[in-house]
N, C-alpha and C positions, 0 to 999 in steps of 0.2 A: 139802488145806492151806487152812488161816485165811491169808484177806489182811487187810492193815491197809487199812481203809476212809479214802478222801481224796475229801473232797469240796471242789470249789471252786464257789463262790457267783460268777456273773459277769452283768454286763450288755450285755456284747458289747462295750464299748468296745475301743481300742487299749493301754490299760493292762488290762483284764483279758484280753485275748488274750495280751500280754506275759507274763503270771502263770500262766496255763496252758500256756506251752510252756515256761516256768521249770520248773514241774511235772511236765510230761511228761519233761522231760531230767531232773528230780532221780529219779525214781519209778522203783522197781526191780521186779522179777517179783514180790513179794510185795504190792506196794501196787495196789489197786483202786481208780483213778482215776474220779471221777464229775463231770460238770460238769452244775451246774444252772442254767438260766436264771430269772434273778430276775423278767422277766416274766411266770412262771406262779405264780397265784395261791398253790398248793401250795408251790411253792418257796419263794416269799416267807413262808408260813406257818413252813416249816420254820426255815428262816434267823431268823427271829426268835426262835422256840423254844431258838435255838443262843445268840442273842445278836449275832448279826450288825448291825453298825450303820452300816456303808460295802460297798462293793465295790471291787476283788475279797477275796472272804473264803475262808479254806482252814479246814475243819475235818479233822480227825485222829481215827479212830475214836470219833466221836462228840461231839467237844470242839473248841469253835472254837480255833484256835491261838494263842498269846498274842501274836504279833507282828499279829493282825486284830483284837485288841480295841478299837484307838485308830490306832495310828500309820500301819499298810499292812502290807504282807507283805512279810517277812522271811526270805529261803531259810536262813540260818543257824538262826534259832528253829525254821522248820520243820523241816530235820533234826533240831536237838534233841529235838521234838517227834515223832518218827519216820520223817518223810519219807525213802523211799529206805532204810529199813532192815528186814530181815526182824522179825517178833514176836519174835523169839529175843534181838534186839538192843533189848529193850524200853527207853525212854528213863528208866522209871518205876525201873529197875534200876541205872541209873548216871547220872551229873551230866554237865552238858552242858559242851563245852570252852568254856574262857575266849574271850571274844572278844579280837581281834586289836587293838590301837591304844585309844585312849580314845575317838575318834569311831565312831559307828555307821557301819556298813559294808552297810545294806539295800538293798534294792531300789530304792529312790528317791535313792542319794546317800549321801553324806556329811550326818549329822544332818537326816535327810528326819521 
C-alpha cells in the first residue's frame, strides 16, 4: 500500500515538540511520518529545497504545507493538504472545508 509521506522539520524546541505530537495524533495508518532534525546539514538542505523558512514546518507528499510558508503550522490546513487521509481521499480531488468563523483558529490561537 502506498503511504502519504509526512515530513516534520524540527529544531527540538517545545513548540516543535507540540507540533510533532499534533501530527502523531492526526496521522492515519496511511501516513508515514518522518521527523527531521534541522541540526543535521542534510536535513537543512532538504528543508531549504522545500522552502522551509522557519520551524516547525511540515511537508506532505514532498510539498511544504501552505500553513508552513509563513504564519506557522495550522492543523486544519494540514488536514486540507492530506494529513490523516488515505491517498484515495486526495485533497487535489476535493475542496477544503470552509473555516469556521472569521478569525484564524490555528495552532498558535486566534489571529496568530
